[in-house]
C-alpha positions as a printed Julia matrix, in Angstrom:
512×3 Matrix{Float64}:
 -25.85  -17.04   44.57
 -23.21  -14.97   45.72
 -21.24  -15.21   42.53
 -24.29  -14.5    40.95
 -24.83  -11.15   42.67
 -21.38  -10.2    41.57
 -21.86  -10.63   38.05
 -25.06   -8.91   38.0
 -23.61   -6.19   39.97
 -20.48   -5.77   37.58
 -23.08   -6.1    34.56
 -24.95   -3.04   36.05
 -21.33   -1.07   36.78
 -20.35   -1.13   33.4
 -23.79   -0.04   31.78
 -23.99    2.88   33.85
 -20.69    3.97   33.03
 -21.17    3.21   29.07
 -24.37    5.36   29.74
 -22.4     8.02   31.58
 -19.69    8.0    28.78
 -22.61    9.12   26.28
 -23.56   11.64   28.39
 -20.48   13.2    29.05
 -19.73   12.9    24.99
 -23.0    15.14   24.47
 -21.75   17.46   26.98
 -18.5    17.75   25.25
 -19.74   18.11   22.19
 -18.18   15.21   20.98
 -19.44   13.43   17.23
 -22.14   11.19   17.23
 -21.06    7.47   18.37
 -23.63    4.55   18.39
 -24.02    2.96   21.95
 -21.31    0.44   22.75
 -20.69   -2.13   24.69
 -18.85   -3.11   27.9
 -15.22   -3.97   27.08
 -15.71   -4.2    23.42
 -16.57   -0.93   22.69
 -17.59   -0.88   18.94
 -15.53   -3.8    17.94
 -18.59   -6.12   17.55
 -19.72   -3.51   15.0
 -16.74   -4.74   12.81
 -16.97   -7.26   10.0
 -14.89   -7.82    6.91
 -14.02   -6.75    4.65
 -13.41   -3.42    6.81
 -13.64   -0.34    4.89
 -17.4    -1.57    4.01
 -18.4    -2.42    7.56
 -16.95    1.05    8.39
 -19.17    2.79    5.61
 -22.08    1.34    6.34
 -21.61    3.14   10.05
 -20.88    6.07    8.14
 -24.11    6.05    6.3
 -26.13    5.49    9.27
 -24.61    8.45   11.85
 -22.8    10.3     9.46
 -19.22   11.12    7.93
 -17.68   11.89   11.36
 -18.17    9.0    13.89
 -16.64    8.83   16.99
 -16.02    5.32   18.03
 -14.26    2.89   20.59
 -12.2     0.07   19.87
 -11.73   -1.62   23.26
 -10.63    1.62   25.38
  -9.23    3.52   22.58
 -11.36    6.63   20.86
 -11.33    6.4    17.54
 -12.03    9.22   14.69
 -14.15    7.47   11.58
 -13.87   10.13    8.67
 -15.91    9.45    5.3
 -15.83   12.86    3.23
 -13.53   14.27    1.47
 -14.33   17.92    3.44
 -13.74   16.45    7.11
 -10.25   14.95    5.44
  -9.23   18.31    4.23
  -9.95   19.39    8.09
  -7.79   16.42    9.29
  -4.43   16.83    6.62
  -4.28   20.49    6.32
  -5.53   22.36    9.42
  -5.17   19.61   11.92
  -2.4    18.08    9.93
   0.34   18.27   12.86
  -2.04   17.32   15.51
  -2.6    13.89   13.56
   1.21   13.46   12.61
   1.23   10.64   15.05
   0.98    7.04   14.83
  -1.22    4.71   17.34
   0.66    1.86   18.93
  -0.41   -1.27   17.28
   1.03   -4.55   17.04
   1.47   -4.33   13.1
   4.23   -1.22   14.11
   5.49   -2.88   17.42
   6.67   -5.71   15.37
   7.33   -5.39   11.52
   7.57   -1.76   12.51
  10.55   -2.14   14.46
   8.78   -0.99   17.83
   7.67    1.99   16.1
  10.91    3.17   14.84
  10.47    2.52   11.05
   9.51    5.34    9.07
   5.74    4.11    8.65
   5.21    3.51   12.05
   7.2     6.18   14.28
   5.79    9.23   15.71
   6.3    12.74   14.18
   9.6    14.59   15.51
  13.27   14.53   15.04
  13.78   10.9    14.28
  10.58   10.81   11.95
  11.57   13.92   10.17
  15.3    12.45    9.59
  13.64    9.44    8.06
  11.51   11.08    5.45
  14.46   13.42    4.96
  16.36   10.65    3.98
  13.31    8.59    1.71
  12.62   11.84    0.3
  16.36   12.69   -0.55
  18.91   10.35   -0.74
  16.27    7.26   -1.91
  13.17    8.34   -3.55
  14.07   11.47   -4.9
  12.92   11.83   -8.86
  16.99   11.85  -10.1
  17.29    8.66   -7.83
  14.19    6.87   -9.05
  15.26    7.78  -12.81
  18.83    6.2   -11.84
  17.11    2.87  -12.13
  14.83    3.27  -15.13
  16.98    0.56  -16.44
  16.01   -1.78  -13.89
  12.43   -1.87  -14.29
  12.53   -1.84  -17.86
  14.25   -4.79  -17.69
  12.15   -6.14  -15.6
   9.27   -5.51  -18.19
  11.15   -7.26  -20.53
  12.05  -10.36  -18.58
   8.16  -10.75  -17.95
   7.11  -10.03  -21.62
   9.96  -12.88  -22.8
   8.65  -15.24  -19.9
   4.98  -14.67  -21.36
   5.83  -15.0   -25.27
   7.6   -17.68  -24.93
   4.45  -19.72  -22.23
   2.21  -18.57  -25.2
   4.29  -20.52  -27.72
   4.71  -23.69  -25.51
   0.59  -23.57  -25.73
   0.0   -22.04  -22.26
  -2.45  -19.16  -23.45
  -4.46  -18.85  -19.71
  -2.28  -16.75  -17.26
  -2.35  -16.03  -13.55
  -1.92  -12.4   -13.11
  -1.72  -11.7    -9.69
   1.75  -13.92   -8.87
   3.51  -12.78  -12.48
   3.0    -8.78  -11.25
   4.1    -9.61   -8.01
   7.29  -10.96   -9.01
   8.03   -8.57  -11.22
   7.22   -5.69   -9.2
   9.03   -7.15   -6.32
  12.28   -8.07   -8.33
  11.78   -4.08   -9.78
  12.45   -3.13   -6.04
  15.14   -5.7    -5.29
  16.63   -4.14   -7.71
  16.64   -0.71   -6.4
  17.49   -1.64   -3.22
  20.32   -4.28   -3.09
  21.0    -4.59   -7.24
  19.42   -8.16   -6.86
  17.18   -9.77   -9.63
  15.73  -13.0    -8.91
  15.58  -14.46  -12.24
  13.53  -17.56  -12.94
  15.96  -19.2   -14.75
  18.02  -19.54  -11.41
  16.02  -22.05   -9.35
  18.03  -21.35   -6.21
  18.26  -17.83   -6.01
  14.14  -17.95   -6.78
  13.01  -20.23   -4.47
  14.58  -17.62   -2.23
  12.36  -15.21   -3.15
   9.34  -17.37   -2.81
   9.86  -17.57    0.49
   9.77  -14.34    0.95
   6.98  -13.74   -0.71
   5.16  -16.05    1.41
   6.68  -14.07    4.39
   4.6   -10.62    2.18
   1.84  -12.25    2.13
   1.57  -13.43    5.33
   2.21   -9.94    6.9
   0.26   -8.45    4.56
  -2.91  -10.88    6.39
  -1.94   -9.68    9.83
  -1.36   -6.28    9.35
  -4.88   -4.12   10.01
  -6.4    -2.77   12.81
  -8.59   -5.45   13.98
  -6.42   -7.3    16.11
  -7.73   -7.7    20.36
  -4.21   -6.9    21.18
  -4.32   -3.59   19.8
  -6.65   -2.06   22.12
  -5.75   -1.15   25.37
  -8.61   -3.16   27.17
  -8.46   -6.33   25.11
  -4.54   -6.32   25.18
  -4.34   -9.59   27.0
  -6.4   -11.35   24.46
  -4.52  -13.23   21.49
  -7.4   -14.86   19.7
  -5.27  -17.47   16.87
  -1.95  -16.64   18.22
  -1.99  -13.34   15.94
   0.92  -11.68   17.6
   2.99  -15.15   18.22
   2.94  -15.64   14.28
   3.78  -11.76   13.78
   7.02  -12.67   16.49
   8.06  -15.52   13.95
   7.31  -13.42   10.51
   9.38  -10.74   11.66
  12.56  -13.38   12.91
  11.72  -14.75    9.42
  12.04  -11.16    7.11
  14.72   -9.98    9.61
  17.14  -13.09    8.35
  16.42  -12.09    4.37
  17.12   -8.29    5.43
  20.12   -8.92    7.33
  21.67  -11.33    4.59
  20.84   -8.34    2.19
  22.39   -5.98    4.28
  25.63   -7.97    4.64
  25.87   -9.07    1.44
  25.8    -5.51    0.18
  28.44   -4.53    2.82
  30.97   -7.06    1.3
  30.41   -5.96   -1.86
  30.69   -2.14   -0.83
  34.04   -2.95    1.1
  35.47   -4.86   -2.27
  34.8    -1.89   -4.49
  35.85    0.76   -2.28
  39.09   -0.9    -1.93
  39.34   -0.02   -5.84
  41.54    3.03   -6.57
  40.08    3.36   -9.98
  38.43    6.07  -11.03
  36.42    4.44  -13.55
  35.15    1.95  -10.99
  33.92    4.77   -8.75
  32.02    6.46  -11.44
  30.31    3.43  -12.28
  29.7     2.65   -8.86
  27.95    6.11   -8.26
  25.69    5.86  -11.28
  24.51    2.02   -9.88
  24.35    3.27   -5.93
  21.56    1.15   -4.99
  19.59    2.33   -1.81
  21.03    0.07    0.68
  24.73    1.72   -0.79
  23.11    5.06    0.08
  21.93    3.72    4.03
  25.54    2.07    4.14
  27.47    5.54    3.49
  25.12    7.21    6.26
  25.82    3.65    8.64
  29.94    4.46    8.24
  29.65    8.52    8.95
  26.71    8.07   11.78
  26.82    4.01   13.21
  25.08    4.53   16.3
  21.89    6.1    14.8
  21.98    4.4    11.44
  22.34    0.69   12.67
  21.61   -2.62   11.07
  18.15   -2.62   12.86
  17.43    0.89   11.41
  18.36    0.03    7.42
  16.03   -3.15    7.78
  13.28   -0.88    9.34
  13.73    0.9     6.09
  14.16   -1.93    3.36
  11.24   -3.43    5.08
   9.05   -0.24    4.52
  10.18    0.26    1.46
   9.17   -3.78    0.3
   5.98   -4.18    2.14
   4.49   -0.68    1.22
   5.97   -1.09   -2.51
   5.11   -4.8    -3.62
   1.43   -5.89   -2.89
  -0.12   -2.84   -3.43
   1.49   -1.84   -6.89
   0.86   -5.38   -8.15
  -2.85   -5.57   -7.11
  -3.29   -2.46   -8.55
  -2.38   -3.65  -11.87
  -4.51   -6.8   -11.28
  -7.69   -4.82  -10.5
  -6.61   -2.84  -13.9
  -6.79   -5.52  -15.85
 -10.09   -6.78  -14.31
 -12.05   -4.08  -15.02
 -10.39   -3.72  -18.91
 -11.4    -6.99  -19.07
 -14.72   -6.39  -18.34
 -14.61   -3.07  -20.26
 -13.59   -4.18  -23.87
 -14.09   -0.28  -25.36
 -11.64    1.13  -22.7
  -9.14   -1.55  -24.0
  -9.35   -1.28  -27.11
  -9.21    2.61  -26.46
  -6.01    2.38  -24.53
  -4.21    0.01  -27.4
  -4.86    2.85  -29.99
  -3.23    5.5   -27.96
  -0.2     3.22  -27.43
   0.01    2.14  -31.26
  -0.11    5.9   -32.17
   2.51    7.09  -29.65
   4.83    3.94  -29.36
   4.42    2.51  -32.47
   5.78   -1.45  -33.24
   8.86   -1.22  -30.17
   8.65   -1.67  -26.54
   6.75    0.65  -24.16
   9.94    3.17  -22.34
   9.58    5.21  -19.4
   9.94    8.42  -21.49
   7.07    7.36  -23.91
   4.45    7.66  -20.42
   3.87   11.43  -20.16
   2.82   11.12  -23.88
  -0.2     8.86  -22.67
  -2.81   10.43  -20.94
  -5.16    8.12  -21.41
  -3.23    5.3   -19.91
  -3.03    7.46  -16.59
  -6.66    8.18  -16.36
  -7.06    4.2   -16.35
  -4.72    3.84  -13.66
  -6.52    6.98  -11.42
  -9.83    5.08  -12.07
  -8.75    1.88  -10.75
  -6.83    3.71   -7.72
 -10.73    5.55   -7.26
 -12.5     2.21   -7.55
 -10.01   -0.22   -6.0
  -7.78    2.03   -3.57
  -4.96   -0.95   -2.69
  -5.11    0.84    0.71
  -8.82    1.66    1.29
  -8.04    2.96    4.77
  -5.74    5.62    5.4
  -2.71    3.9     7.82
  -3.9     4.52   11.03
  -3.24    8.56   12.59
  -3.14    9.48   15.96
  -4.07   12.92   17.52
  -1.09   14.36   19.88
  -3.54   16.86   21.44
  -7.5    17.95   21.44
  -8.85   19.49   18.24
 -11.71   20.67   16.19
 -12.97   18.22   13.12
 -16.07   19.41   11.4
 -17.3    21.58   14.7
 -16.78   18.68   17.06
 -14.31   18.54   19.81
 -11.86   15.26   19.74
 -10.01   13.98   22.29
  -5.99   13.55   22.38
  -4.99   10.17   21.63
  -7.54    9.6    19.3
  -7.32    7.13   16.44
  -7.71    8.49   13.13
  -9.15    6.41   10.35
 -10.03    8.07    6.89
 -12.22    5.65    4.65
 -10.54    6.49    1.44
 -12.78    3.82   -0.36
 -16.14    5.71    1.21
 -14.49    9.02   -0.3
 -13.91    7.78   -3.73
 -17.07    6.45   -4.1
 -19.1     9.72   -2.83
 -22.04   10.41   -5.24
 -21.74   14.18   -3.89
 -18.22   14.57   -5.62
 -18.31   11.7    -8.63
 -21.21   11.06  -11.01
 -21.88    7.3   -11.31
 -19.57    6.97   -8.77
 -19.77    2.75   -8.77
 -19.1     3.04  -12.76
 -15.63    2.95  -14.18
 -15.16    5.56  -16.65
 -11.5     6.43  -16.87
 -12.6     9.55  -19.17
 -13.66   11.55  -15.7
  -9.85   12.38  -14.97
  -9.34   14.18  -18.92
  -8.62   17.53  -19.25
  -6.79   20.06  -17.6
  -8.46   20.06  -14.37
  -7.37   16.34  -13.76
  -7.3    15.53   -9.82
  -7.16   19.52   -8.76
 -10.09   19.29   -6.43
  -8.86   19.14   -3.15
  -9.01   15.4    -1.75
 -11.38   13.99   -4.08
  -8.7    11.07   -4.53
  -6.77   10.44   -1.27
  -5.12    7.01   -2.51
  -1.72    7.84   -1.15
  -2.99    9.47    1.77
  -1.88   13.55    2.22
  -0.3    16.0     4.47
   2.95   15.16    6.34
   2.4    11.67    6.38
   1.51   11.01    2.71
   3.15    8.49    0.75
   6.59    9.48   -0.67
   6.7     6.24   -2.52
   3.72    7.32   -4.31
   5.83    8.61   -7.81
   7.53    5.32   -7.76
   4.79    3.13   -7.27
   2.96    5.29  -10.48
   6.16    4.81  -12.6
   5.96    0.93  -11.91
   2.67    0.46  -12.36
   2.35    2.72  -15.8
   5.12    1.4   -17.71
   4.23   -2.47  -16.3
   0.63   -1.95  -17.19
   1.23   -0.01  -20.6
   3.52   -2.69  -21.88
   1.06   -5.63  -21.22
  -1.55   -3.92  -22.98
   0.81   -2.84  -25.97
   2.73   -6.24  -26.69
  -0.52   -8.6   -26.3
  -4.25   -9.27  -26.8
  -6.21   -9.95  -23.9
  -9.38  -12.15  -23.24
 -11.77  -13.05  -20.63
 -11.47  -17.18  -19.65
 -15.28  -17.72  -20.9
 -18.2   -15.82  -21.21
 -19.05  -14.42  -17.46
 -17.47  -10.97  -16.32
 -14.43  -11.04  -13.9
 -15.69  -11.25  -10.36
 -14.87   -8.05   -8.56
 -15.26   -9.28   -5.24
 -12.72   -7.81   -2.62
 -11.15  -10.23   -0.05
 -10.38   -9.13    3.43
  -6.8    -7.32    3.84
  -4.86   -4.63    3.56
  -3.69   -3.87    1.27
  -7.32   -5.04   -0.82
  -6.77   -8.06   -3.01
  -9.71   -9.66   -5.44
 -11.24  -12.77   -3.86
 -10.36  -14.83   -6.85
  -6.99  -14.24   -8.42
  -7.42  -13.23  -11.93
  -6.44  -15.34  -14.77
  -7.16  -14.49  -18.67
  -6.43  -15.63  -22.16
  -4.05  -13.55  -23.89
  -1.29  -13.64  -27.15
   1.02  -12.07  -28.84
  -0.13   -9.07  -31.12
   0.6    -9.03  -34.71
   2.14   -6.23  -34.62
   4.45   -6.8   -31.76
   5.1   -10.04  -32.74
   8.79   -9.93  -34.24
   9.75   -7.24  -31.13
   8.77  -10.22  -28.67
  10.73  -12.85  -30.35
  14.05  -11.36  -30.43
  13.45  -10.75  -26.63
């Protein structure tokens, strides 16, 4: 009986606490907020996929909602004007990152570029990314690597088709190609399908990347102060294990490149020095900086940079290509229009990166794919460093900001027929010049520095696939466009498609 009274008293206390919180919020002019449960807050309202669940909440309570995940305040934004408010007027205030388990483990204790909060360290990492690694000139320097990887994919596909294998599962092939492009730029290392030992090393890491993506998100109980003691499913233990495995892979790359750099640095040949400068990888740049400031540019810091480049670039780009091909197979008229553009401007040779500026309709297809199926349906969480005003409402300091990209990209106030696939909507001189209608790569200080590289990899790969092969659905039914939970956002069912070489490209493909 005594235990029953104690539990009853606790429940009454928590309910009174919850009610008093709501009354306090009203006095403080906080944004609208649903009733929340003690300890859990609003976590009981969340379902998978998360962006759809959050859209349901916004449809009921409005484009700005204050939620509580455990005891952590969370600002949910689902409109363009409010997103602009956060990423322009309040950009500096929301430039921090919340301390989530993903950032603790895969962000190297919040020190990697994607997870460190705003300050001198972040500014230096951002400068390195923008100037030393992801600048236009550095990206252009590795054009040959990207072109070679696309050629390798075309060669493999052509050989498979000649062997009577007309059906291809696209996601794994796309992931291999994008991974090799990024690895070529990071470490000058390619994982050829003809070298089984090296390919097996890559497959082990692809598996790690996939598991990391499965664990990346904002729905882990350990992320929230009142629930940090819970580790349902052993999520944090899995993170620790995956970090150890990925660290071994990254350190191997660093040590291998360091040995090569030492070997070439000992050469006095001018020709060798010129060749090295022209082929300087991202790791070479970071190792050169390490020689000047070893206490700052540690191996741990370099591992964090490699991890950011690979995790942010591989899955998101590969999944964008898979979504694009799925949409094209469901809309053959758009596919034919894209072929006609490629035939007109490229002809009967392989697509080159120098051709991309002449293919506006291809870019419209990619933009429309990113609108309907953004790889990051939620902008990576931000956190406020002080109190702010958003949309006329007061927002407390230490509030996690979630911007629902998926909802904004399908807002009927911004887009005509928002759920329809219409690449033509991006044609014309205006294009995307309408504020934050498209925020695929984030915005403001924390916008993605790799957006240019991602678009170049996707454009070259997708354009070549359309130009070189005829594509059909497997069966008469349309491709299932159901989303699976996860960040980046995958298709529930990996895409399989029928393909064969186009007769105009047969000779080119046979000579690869």
